[in-house]
N, C-alpha and C positions, 0 to 999 in steps of 0.2 A: 616682277612683283617681289617685294621683300616680305619675309615672314613676319616682321614686326617693324613698327615705325621707329624713327630715330628718338622720339621723346618717351617712348614706353619701354618698360622693362620686359625682358623675355618671359614668356608663359612658363609656369612651372607645372610639370606633369607628375610630381611626386605627391604622395599622401602625407599629410602632416600627422604624425603619430604621437606627438606630445600630449594632446588632450586625452587620447586613449590610455596612455601610460599613467597620466595623472589620475584618471578614474580608477584604473586597476589598482594603483597603489592605495588609494583611499579605501577601496573594498578589502584589500588584504589587511590593512591596518585595523579596519573595523572588525574583521573576522578574528584577528589575533587578540583583540581586546575583549570581544564578547564570548569567545569560545569557552574560556574557563568559567564564566558565569552560567552558561547553558549546561555545562557538564555536572554541576552540583545541584542538588535539590535544596529546597528551603527547609527540610526537616533537620532539626538539630539532633544529633546522635552522639553518644559516647561509645567509641569503639572499645571492645574488650582488649585487655592486655594479656599477653601470653606469658607463660611461665613454664620452665622445664621441670618435669617431675619424673622420678624414677618409678615405673610401674612395678618394679620388683619389690618395693617396700610396701606395696598396697595389697589389701585383701582382694583376691580376684578368683575367677574361675576360667579355665582354659577350654576352648572348644577347638579340637584339632580336626582338620579336613584332610584326609589322605587322597592321593591321586587315584587310588584304586576304588574310591567310593566309600571307604570306611570313615566313620565319624566317632570321635571320642569326646566325652565330657570328663575333664581332668584325666585320670588314668583308666577310666572305665569305658570300654568300647560299647557303643549302643547302635542299634539299627538307625539309619537315617530318618526313617519314619517316626521314630520315638525320640528324636532330638529335642523337640519342643517340650514334651512331657518331662523328660529327664532334667532339662534346664529349668523348667518352671518349678519342679520339685525342689531344686537346689536354691533358686531365687526366692521361693516362698517361705523359707525358713526364717525365723526371727533374726533380725539384724542384717539380713542379706538383701534388703530392698534396693540399696544403691551399690551393690556389688559390681565391680568392673568385670565385664566379659571380654576376654582376650581371644580373638579369632586367629588361629594359626592355620595357614593354608600354604601349600607348596607354591612356589613361584610359577610353576607350569600349569597350575589349575586353571581351567576355563573360567572366565569372568562370570559367566552365567551361573555356575555352580556356587561360586563365592557369594554372588548376589542373592541367590535363593537361600543359602545358609544364613545370610545376614537377615533376611526377611523372617526366617524361622526364629532366630535369636530375638528379634524385636517382638514378635508375637508371643514369645515365651515370657515376656515381661522385663527384658533387660533395658535399663535406662541409660547405662553407660557402656559403650562398646569401643574396643580398640583393636588394631591390627598388630600382630607380632611381626617384627622385622629383625634382621640381623645387621650388625655393623659391617661396613666395608673393611677390607683388609687394611690394617695400619691405623684405624681410627680408635680412639679411646672413648670410654663412656664419660 
């Protein structure tokens, strides 16, 4: 017995992957076209522009956090429990409503301590807060 007859073509045991590839390509192209549309919302917004300003030229008050737990407002050391009242007294003076509060903390300070100090600074009435940093070696201002 012959496996196939003379007039017939041999049987193919392979899967035809061409339709699967076509469908996959259509799905990939559809995804590439629709993904940017999905990522954006329909809300029109005008993003703020940045500008570089030197904090040194601006009126400010410095809050320094020492690694030993000491706290200073400008050059006056105050107990940590009185930071809010000392800062509020400074910010409540006429003309100091929008005074920039610069928080100076050691790089080794625990994040929790800095976060708690920031919370105290906000409750004292500070509207504008900045962190003091230093330049890397070799950088110019």
